[in-house]
N, C-alpha and C positions, 0 to 999 in steps of 0.2 A: 716569964713565963719562957719555957723549953722550946719555942718556935722559933728557928732562924732563917730570914732571907739572905741571899747571897745572887749576884749578878756576872751573867759572863756576856761574851759579844756571841752575835747569833753562830759562826763560825763556828764556836768550841762548843758556844751549849750543844749544839747538834750531835758533837762528839759525845757532852756526857750522856745524855739520852742516847742514840745508839740506835742501831737498827730496831723498828718497833720498840723503841723503848728498851729496849734490853741492857742496856748499863745502867743507866738510875733503876731498873727493877734490881737488877743484881745487889748495887749499894743498897737500895732501900730493903733488900731481904735481909739482908749476912747484918747491917745496922740496927733492926729491927724498928723503920723510921718511915714515914708516910714523904714523899717527894714530888710535891706541884710543880708547874715552872708556867709560866702565862709571860708570852711576845707584848714585847714592847718595844717592836720598832728594828731597831741593831741591835737591840741586847734582850735576853730574855730575862727574867727571873722567878728563881728557884726559891719555894718554901719547904723548910726541911720541920718534919713536925712527930713530935715521936707516937708510936703507937701506946706505951707504957705512960700513963700520964706523968708528967716530968724527969720523965730521964733524960736530963742534958748531956748523961755521956751520951749516949746512943746518937744524937744529935750532933756532936761533936766531932766525933767516928766519921759520921756521912761528911760531915762538913767539912772535914779535913781529907777523906778520900777525894771526893769533888774537888777539891783545890788545888789537889797533888796530879791528878788524872788534870785535871785544867793547864796548870806548866808545863805539863810533860807533852804536852801536847804542841802549845803554842812552844813550846820549845823545837818541836819536829816543825810544826810551820814554818818558823822564821829560820833555818838551818842549822842549828846548832847541836842537835842531836840527830841520831834515825834509832826510830824501834826495830823491833827485832821484828822478822819478819818469820812468818809460819804462812807455809804452804800458799805464798802469795797477797796474805793478808795480815797488811801489817797490824802491829795488836800492842799500845799499852797495860803491863801487868801494875796496879799496884793494892798493895794487898788481898795478893792471889786472885781480886777482878782485875777479870780478863775485858779493855775498850781496843777492841780492835775497829777498824776501818778503813777504809780503801786510800790512798797518796794520789792526791789531785796533782795532774802535771802543768805547774805554775807557771812553765818556761816561756809559753810563747801567750801574747795577745793578753786580755784583764784578765781579772778572776772573775767574771759571771758565772752563774749555772747556763747548762743549757750546753749551748754551742752549738756544733754541729751533729746532730744526732747522734754525739756519742752517750752514749749511752752506758755506760760501766764509769760516770763520774761517781756514785753513790747515793744519785737521789733520784728517788725512783717515777716512775715514767709512767702513769695511769691510764696508759691511754689504749680502751677497750676497741680492738678492731677501727685503730685509725680514724673515726667517726669525726675527721679536722680538733681534736681536741691535743694535738701531738707535738706542744710545746713541752719544753719542761721548768719553764718557770713557775712555774705552779699559776698564771692564770688563764689561760684557756686561753681559746681564740674567737675572730671574727670571724671565721667561713669557712 
């Protein structure tokens, strides 16, 4: 079959998906495939299916772009390379597809999401009028 799956660590998966799914949509549009993903705790599993029956080339192309983007982002996280910065937004360009991201500041403390109300971490904080749901770890709050 021409359906393939691949898994990535959460951090890399979030980068591949992009803001509101923008990156993964760009890859699927470019390669004419459908890309689904499911959360499996510390990792995320992506399933790539062709839009045209048995189009293995499209699936291979999409997988290649995702793997290359993941490797490039991992290099940025490891500090072994720097991406190009465009108006303050860092981006990695793979085969003409722009993967933009917000560089996390990892110099102090732990690598946990949220933090001291710092809302430019790249994670959306869905607090509507501050009604007690103001933590950005996605777990809600008790009061």
